[in-house]
C-alpha positions in Angstrom: -9.6 -12.4 14.2 -7.3 -13.7 17.0 -4.0 -11.9 17.5 -2.0 -12.4 20.3 -0.6 -8.9 21.9 0.9 -9.5 25.3 1.0 -11.4 28.4 1.2 -10.7 32.4 4.7 -12.0 33.2 7.2 -9.7 34.7 10.6 -9.6 33.6 13.2 -9.4 36.2 16.4 -11.6 35.4 15.9 -10.2 31.5 14.3 -6.5 32.0 15.2 -5.6 28.5 14.8 -8.3 25.8 17.6 -7.0 23.5 17.9 -10.3 21.7 14.7 -10.5 21.0 14.4 -6.9 19.6 17.9 -7.9 17.5 15.9 -10.6 15.8 12.5 -8.3 15.2 15.2 -5.7 13.9 16.9 -8.2 11.5 13.9 -9.2 10.0 12.9 -5.8 9.4 15.8 -4.5 8.1 16.0 -7.6 6.0 12.3 -6.9 4.3 13.1 -2.8 4.2 16.5 -4.4 1.7 13.6 -6.6 -0.1 11.3 -3.9 -0.8 14.1 -1.5 -1.8 14.9 -3.7 -4.7 14.4 -3.0 -8.4 10.6 -4.7 -8.9 11.9 -6.4 -12.1 15.4 -7.9 -10.5 14.1 -8.2 -6.9 13.6 -11.8 -7.1 16.7 -12.6 -8.6 18.2 -10.9 -5.7 16.7 -12.2 -2.7 16.3 -16.2 -4.2 19.6 -16.9 -3.1 19.1 -16.3 0.1 15.8 -18.6 0.4 15.7 -22.1 1.4 15.4 -24.4 -1.3 15.4 -28.0 -0.6 16.7 -29.0 -3.7 19.8 -26.8 -3.8 20.4 -27.5 -0.2 20.4 -31.3 -0.8 22.3 -31.0 -4.1 19.5 -32.5 -6.6 19.7 -28.8 -8.4 21.7 -25.8 -8.9 21.4 -22.4 -9.0 23.0 -20.5 -11.9 26.9 -19.7 -10.6 26.1 -16.1 -10.8 23.5 -16.5 -8.1 25.4 -18.8 -6.0 26.0 -16.1 -3.4 26.3 -18.0 -0.2 26.6 -21.6 0.3 23.4 -23.6 0.5 23.5 -24.5 3.7 23.4 -21.1 5.0 19.8 -20.4 3.4 18.9 -22.1 6.2 19.8 -18.8 8.5 19.2 -16.4 6.0 16.2 -17.6 4.9 14.9 -17.2 8.3 15.0 -13.5 8.2 13.1 -12.7 5.2 9.4 -12.2 5.1 7.1 -12.8 1.5 5.1 -9.4 2.5 3.9 -6.7 4.9 1.2 -9.1 5.9 3.7 -12.2 6.6 6.0 -9.9 8.4 3.9 -8.1 10.7 2.6 -11.4 11.7 5.7 -12.9 12.3 6.9 -10.2 14.4 4.1 -9.5 16.5 4.4 -13.3 17.5 8.1 -13.2 18.2 7.9 -10.3 20.3 5.1 -11.6 22.2 6.3 -14.7 23.0 9.9 -14.4 22.6 10.2 -11.3 25.0 8.9 -13.9 27.7 11.2 -16.6 26.7 14.4 -14.6 27.1 13.5 -13.8 30.2 13.3 -17.7 31.2 16.4 -18.5 29.1 18.5 -15.2 29.5 20.0 -13.6 26.6 22.7 -16.3 25.4 20.3 -19.2 25.7 17.8 -17.2 23.7 20.3 -16.9 21.0 20.8 -20.8 20.7 17.0 -21.4 21.2 15.8 -19.5 18.7 18.3 -20.4 15.6 18.4 -23.8 16.6 14.5 -24.2 16.5 14.7 -22.0 13.1 17.3 -25.0 11.9 15.0 -27.6 13.1 11.8 -26.2 11.2 13.8 -25.8 8.0 14.7 -29.7 8.8 11.6 -30.4 9.1 10.2 -29.0 6.1 13.2 -30.2 3.9 12.7 -33.9 4.9 8.9 -33.6 3.5 10.5 -33.2 0.1 14.0 -32.9 -0.1 13.9 -32.7 -4.3 11.4 -30.0 -3.9 12.3 -26.9 -5.6 9.9 -24.2 -4.1 12.0 -21.5 -2.1 11.1 -21.1 1.6 11.5 -18.0 3.9 10.1 -16.4 6.8 10.8 -16.7 10.4 7.8 -18.6 11.3 9.8 -22.1 12.0 12.0 -20.0 14.8 8.8 -18.5 16.1 7.2 -21.9 16.2 10.1 -23.0 18.4 9.8 -20.1 20.9 5.6 -21.2 20.9 7.2 -24.6 22.0 9.2 -23.2 24.7 6.8 -20.8 26.0 3.8 -23.8 26.3 6.4 -25.6 28.8 7.4 -22.6 31.0 4.4 -20.4 31.5 1.1 -23.1 30.3 -0.7 -21.5 32.9 -0.1 -17.7 32.1 -2.9 -15.7 30.8 -2.2 -14.6 27.0 -3.7 -11.2 25.8 -5.4 -11.7 22.8 -7.1 -9.0 20.7 -10.5 -10.4 19.2 -11.9 -9.0 16.2 -15.1 -10.4 15.3 -18.2 -7.7 15.3 -16.0 -5.4 17.1 -12.7 -5.1 18.5 -12.1 -7.0 22.4 -9.1 -7.7 24.3 -9.4 -11.1 26.3 -7.2 -13.1 28.6 -6.6 -16.8 27.5 -4.6 -19.6 29.1 -1.1 -20.5 27.1 -2.6 -24.0 27.4 -5.7 -23.4 25.7 -4.1 -20.8 23.2 -1.4 -22.1 22.3 -3.0 -25.7 21.9 -5.5 -24.8 19.8 -2.7 -23.1 17.5 -0.4 -26.2 17.2 -3.8 -28.5 16.4 -4.9 -25.8 13.7 -1.1 -26.1 12.3 -1.6 -30.1 12.4 -5.0 -29.8 10.8 -3.4 -27.7 8.2 -0.6 -30.4 7.3 -3.7 -33.5 7.1 -5.2 -31.2 4.4 -2.3 -30.4 2.5 -1.7 -34.1 2.3 -5.4 -35.0 1.2 -5.1 -32.3 -1.3 -5.8 -33.7 -4.7 -3.2 -31.2 -6.1 -0.2 -29.8 -5.0 -1.2 -26.4 -5.6 -4.2 -26.5 -3.5 -2.2 -27.0 -0.5 -1.8 -23.4 -0.3 1.7 -22.1 0.3 2.8 -22.1 3.7 5.3 -24.6 5.4 3.2 -25.9 8.2 5.3 -28.8 8.5 8.5 -26.4 9.7 6.0 -24.7 12.0 5.2 -28.6 14.1 8.9 -29.7 13.3 10.1 -26.0 15.1 7.3 -26.2 17.7 8.6 -30.0 18.9 12.3 -28.9 19.0 11.3 -25.7 20.9 9.5 -27.9 23.5 12.8 -30.0 23.7 15.4 -27.2 23.6 13.7 -25.2 26.4 14.5 -28.4 28.7 18.3 -27.8 28.5 18.5 -23.7 27.7 16.2 -22.6 30.4 18.3 -20.8 33.6 18.2 -22.8 36.7 15.3 -22.6 38.7 12.7 -22.6 36.0 10.2 -24.9 36.3 8.4 -26.8 33.7 4.5 -27.1 33.5 4.8 -27.1 37.0 3.7 -23.4 38.7 1.6 -20.7 37.4 3.8 -18.1 35.8 4.4 -14.9 38.3 2.2 -12.3 37.0 2.0 -8.6 37.7 -0.8 -7.6 39.8 -3.2 -5.1 38.6 
């Protein structure tokens, strides 16, 4: 297992990343609501807030008693829902590690738009793969992928602290260009394997296309949403001395 747990970037413009914390808190609170629901009716109460491509595009319609919000709004609400503890914890670690540094590069207000727009782009990427799909999707992965795309352009040479567990636990420092680059190659490989799967159920239940779409959107958005003076792919990030 290779899990990012931090980096060495000094945070001066945004010493307290309250929007990153706000998004983390929103996801945690939403998951708290999910697990508080009675098991026999939980999914019926959660599904109106998940994104279903066929419902968003009007090919299908939820029963009237489940139409809590307009289908288009589910592209946002689904970003705060998660399918289990592992899904939530993994996403929140990635969001905190990469989001807190990107918020430093954008400032609070721009970070808000970067996160939401990357998440919407990820949803569109997933929808366009199959607009008639009736499979619900949920999770912050698409928006977080956008944050990782932005991180790669702003801090390509910064070293990410990675918790590596093979035969024992060790923390290593890996250049962002290598770690995030390897991550996006993995996502693209998963898309290829999913497309090659002889049966749809063999493709797994992860929206890999949403990850790639969010990642590309994040790389595009950071060009316009970075703070003045923030360079792209230019200089080694300013790091704390030890």
